[in-house]
C-alpha positions as CSV (number, residue, x, y, z in Angstrom):
1,X,7.2,-13.7,4.6
2,X,10.0,-16.1,5.3
3,X,11.8,-16.2,8.7
4,X,15.4,-14.9,9.0
5,X,17.5,-16.8,11.4
6,X,20.2,-14.6,13.1
7,X,23.2,-15.2,15.3
8,X,24.7,-12.4,17.4
9,X,28.4,-12.2,18.0
10,X,29.0,-10.0,21.1
11,X,26.4,-9.5,23.8
12,X,27.3,-6.0,24.8
13,X,25.1,-2.9,24.3
14,X,24.6,-3.4,20.5
15,X,24.1,-7.2,20.7
16,X,21.4,-6.8,23.3
17,X,19.7,-4.1,21.4
18,X,19.6,-6.3,18.3
19,X,18.0,-9.0,20.3
20,X,15.4,-6.6,21.8
21,X,14.6,-5.2,18.3
22,X,14.2,-8.7,16.9
23,X,11.7,-9.5,19.6
24,X,9.2,-7.2,17.9
25,X,9.7,-8.6,14.4
26,X,7.8,-11.9,13.8
27,X,10.0,-12.8,10.8
28,X,13.3,-12.5,12.7
29,X,14.4,-15.4,14.8
30,X,17.5,-15.1,17.1
31,X,18.9,-18.6,17.2
32,X,22.4,-18.1,18.8
33,X,24.6,-15.7,20.7
34,X,28.4,-15.8,21.0
35,X,30.3,-14.0,23.7
36,X,33.4,-15.6,25.3
37,X,33.4,-13.1,28.2
38,X,29.8,-13.3,29.5
39,X,28.4,-16.4,31.2
40,X,24.8,-17.3,30.5
41,X,23.6,-16.3,33.9
42,X,24.9,-12.7,33.4
43,X,23.5,-12.6,29.9
44,X,20.1,-13.3,31.4
45,X,20.6,-10.5,34.0
46,X,21.9,-7.9,31.4
47,X,19.1,-8.6,29.0
48,X,16.4,-8.5,31.7
49,X,17.6,-5.3,33.5
50,X,19.0,-2.9,30.9
51,X,20.1,0.3,32.6
52,X,19.1,2.5,29.6
53,X,16.2,0.7,28.1
54,X,14.6,-0.7,31.2
55,X,13.3,-4.2,32.0
56,X,12.8,-6.6,29.1
57,X,9.2,-7.2,30.0
58,X,9.4,-10.9,28.9
59,X,10.3,-14.1,30.7
60,X,14.0,-14.9,30.5
61,X,16.0,-17.7,32.0
62,X,19.2,-19.6,31.4
63,X,20.5,-23.2,31.5
64,X,24.2,-23.4,32.3
65,X,24.5,-27.1,31.5
66,X,22.8,-26.7,28.1
67,X,24.5,-23.5,27.3
68,X,21.3,-21.6,26.5
69,X,19.2,-18.7,27.4
70,X,15.5,-18.7,26.9
71,X,13.7,-15.4,26.0
72,X,9.9,-15.4,26.0
73,X,9.8,-19.2,25.5
74,X,12.4,-19.2,22.7
75,X,15.6,-21.2,23.4
76,X,18.8,-19.6,22.1
77,X,22.1,-21.4,21.9
78,X,25.0,-19.6,23.6
79,X,28.6,-20.1,22.5
80,X,31.8,-18.8,24.2
81,X,34.3,-18.8,21.3
82,X,37.0,-16.2,20.7
83,X,37.7,-17.3,17.2
84,X,34.7,-16.5,14.8
85,X,35.7,-19.5,12.6
86,X,35.1,-21.8,15.5
87,X,31.5,-20.7,16.2
88,X,29.0,-23.3,14.9
89,X,26.5,-20.9,13.5
90,X,25.2,-23.4,10.9
91,X,24.5,-26.0,13.6
92,X,22.5,-23.4,15.5
93,X,20.6,-22.6,12.3
94,X,21.9,-19.0,11.8
95,X,21.9,-17.7,8.3
96,X,23.0,-14.2,9.1
97,X,25.4,-13.1,11.9
98,X,25.4,-9.6,13.4
99,X,29.0,-8.8,14.3
100,X,28.7,-6.5,17.3
101,X,31.9,-7.0,19.2
102,X,33.7,-4.1,17.6
103,X,36.7,-6.3,16.9
104,X,35.9,-7.9,13.5
105,X,35.1,-4.8,11.6
106,X,36.9,-5.5,8.3
107,X,35.5,-7.9,5.7
108,X,38.4,-10.3,5.9
109,X,38.0,-10.7,9.7
110,X,34.2,-10.8,9.7
111,X,34.0,-13.3,6.9
112,X,35.5,-15.9,9.3
113,X,32.0,-16.3,10.6
114,X,31.2,-18.1,7.3
115,X,33.5,-20.9,8.2
116,X,31.0,-21.8,11.0
117,X,28.1,-21.8,8.6
118,X,26.9,-18.2,8.4
119,X,25.8,-17.1,4.9
120,X,26.1,-13.4,5.5
121,X,27.6,-11.1,8.1
122,X,26.4,-7.7,9.1
123,X,29.0,-5.5,10.8
124,X,27.7,-3.0,13.3
125,X,30.7,-0.7,13.4
126,X,31.6,2.6,11.7
């Protein structure tokens, strides 16, 4: 079974749930997260202490200077871009991007992630 490398755009409720669900799947690897409105220290806090789903139950930390969060020993690159075309998904190793901001819900807008190196985009909106 090959590993699927995923980037998450938007670290609100849906983005965090995608990351939590991926933690239980050995063939899914979260390699990057983008959210221009949430600093890495608050990403750590929100992931660690979810008000609905409880504590994460794994070690989590952040590095402001490196722009990363570490979840259960796995280092994840954090971007803070507003423009999806500017996110360097390919440099982070992401093949798929989960678009969970609720902003880029149409194919034309979501496909901008491919300019940064994503091969496919999954839109998590109705």
